[in-house]
C-alpha positions as CSV (number, residue, x, y, z in Angstrom):
1,M,0.0,0.0,0.0
2,L,1.2,3.5,-0.8
3,S,0.1,6.7,0.9
4,E,0.5,10.3,0.3
5,V,1.2,13.2,2.7
6,G,0.5,16.9,2.0
7,S,-2.2,18.8,0.3
8,K,-2.8,19.9,-3.3
9,D,-4.3,23.1,-1.9
10,A,-1.4,25.6,-1.6
11,A,-2.8,27.6,1.3
12,K,-3.6,24.5,3.3
13,S,-0.3,23.0,2.4
14,M,1.6,26.0,3.8
15,A,-0.3,25.7,7.1
16,D,1.0,22.1,7.5
17,T,3.9,21.9,9.8
18,P,6.7,19.3,9.8
19,V,5.3,17.9,13.0
20,L,1.9,17.3,11.3
21,W,3.6,15.7,8.3
22,L,5.7,13.4,10.5
23,E,2.7,12.3,12.5
24,S,0.7,11.5,9.3
25,I,3.7,9.7,7.8
26,S,4.2,7.6,11.0
27,R,0.5,6.7,11.1
28,D,0.5,5.6,7.5
29,L,3.6,3.5,7.9
30,E,2.2,1.9,11.1
31,A,-1.0,1.2,9.2
32,G,0.9,-0.8,6.6
33,A,2.1,1.6,3.9
34,Y,5.4,0.6,2.6
35,K,6.1,3.9,0.8
36,V,4.8,7.5,1.5
37,M,4.7,9.9,-1.4
38,T,5.3,13.6,-0.6
39,E,2.9,15.9,-2.4
40,A,4.3,18.5,-4.8
41,R,1.5,18.8,-7.4
42,E,2.1,18.8,-11.1
43,S,3.2,22.4,-10.8
44,G,5.7,21.8,-8.0
45,T,4.0,24.6,-5.9
46,S,2.3,22.7,-3.0
47,G,3.1,20.1,-0.4
48,I,6.8,19.8,0.1
49,C,7.3,23.0,-2.0
50,N,6.2,26.5,-1.4
51,G,4.1,28.6,-3.7
52,D,7.2,29.7,-5.6
53,G,8.2,26.1,-6.3
54,E,11.1,26.1,-3.8
55,I,11.6,23.1,-1.5
56,R,10.3,23.8,2.0
57,E,13.7,23.2,3.6
58,E,12.3,22.8,7.1
59,M,9.9,20.1,5.9
60,F,12.6,18.2,4.0
61,A,15.0,18.5,6.9
62,A,12.4,17.1,9.3
63,I,11.8,14.1,7.0
64,L,15.6,13.4,6.8
65,D,16.1,13.8,10.5
66,S,13.0,11.7,11.5
67,G,14.8,8.4,11.6
68,I,12.4,7.0,9.0
69,P,14.4,5.2,6.3
70,R,14.8,7.4,3.2
71,D,13.7,4.6,0.9
72,A,10.3,4.7,2.6
73,F,9.6,8.0,0.7
74,I,8.7,8.8,-2.8
75,F,9.2,12.4,-3.7
76,E,7.1,14.1,-6.3
77,A,9.4,15.9,-8.6
78,P,7.6,17.3,-11.6
79,N,10.3,19.6,-12.8
80,K,14.1,19.5,-13.4
81,Q,14.8,21.8,-10.4
82,L,13.1,19.4,-8.0
83,Q,14.6,16.3,-9.7
84,A,18.1,17.7,-9.4
85,F,17.5,18.8,-5.7
86,F,16.4,15.3,-4.7
87,I,19.2,13.5,-6.5
88,Q,21.7,15.9,-5.0
89,Q,20.4,15.4,-1.5
90,L,19.5,11.7,-1.6
91,G,21.7,10.3,-4.4
92,P,21.0,8.8,-7.8
93,D,18.6,6.1,-6.5
94,A,16.2,8.7,-5.0
95,N,12.5,7.5,-5.3
96,L,10.9,10.1,-7.6
97,A,7.4,10.4,-9.0
98,N,5.2,12.7,-11.0
99,I,7.8,12.8,-13.7
100,P,6.5,14.1,-17.1
101,F,7.1,11.5,-19.8
102,S,9.0,14.1,-21.8
103,D,11.5,14.4,-18.9
104,A,12.3,10.7,-18.5
105,L,15.6,10.8,-20.5
106,A,16.7,14.1,-18.9
107,L,16.0,12.6,-15.5
108,E,18.1,9.5,-16.3
109,T,21.0,11.8,-17.3
110,L,20.7,13.5,-14.0
111,R,20.8,10.2,-12.2
112,L,23.8,9.0,-14.1
113,G,25.7,12.2,-13.4
114,L,25.8,13.2,-17.0
115,R,24.5,16.8,-16.4
116,S,26.2,19.6,-14.6
117,D,23.6,19.5,-11.8
118,T,24.8,16.1,-10.7
119,F,28.1,15.5,-12.4
120,F,30.1,15.2,-9.2
121,I,27.6,13.0,-7.3
122,G,28.8,9.5,-6.7
123,G,26.8,6.5,-5.7
124,D,25.9,2.9,-6.4
125,S,24.1,3.7,-9.6
126,H,27.2,5.4,-11.0
127,E,29.3,2.4,-10.1
128,R,26.8,0.0,-11.6
129,N,26.2,1.9,-14.8
130,G,29.3,3.7,-15.5
């Protein structure tokens, strides 16, 4: 079972705190979810992002510091900026979703370190594929 945390409504989303998110994530995992998807909308302007499309750093930091395994999360990353951010922070095997079909090849080049955004990032994927 998958679950999702965050709201598609930008105003409600900005009212959500890291504590509320972590409580919801913990409940979902305890209820049997094996992955929790973080909302970002197709526009990348809600959920884990603010209205300007920037990552809500305090939300992301709380997730990383929570002790919940990173591979329990799937991060919506509908644009290159978010895709590069998550790969830079989590490595080339970051679980990403909401990727436009037209971005699939560009995302793989980010994961493989073939673009300037991620050229110097190492990791298991680079060792396996390159």
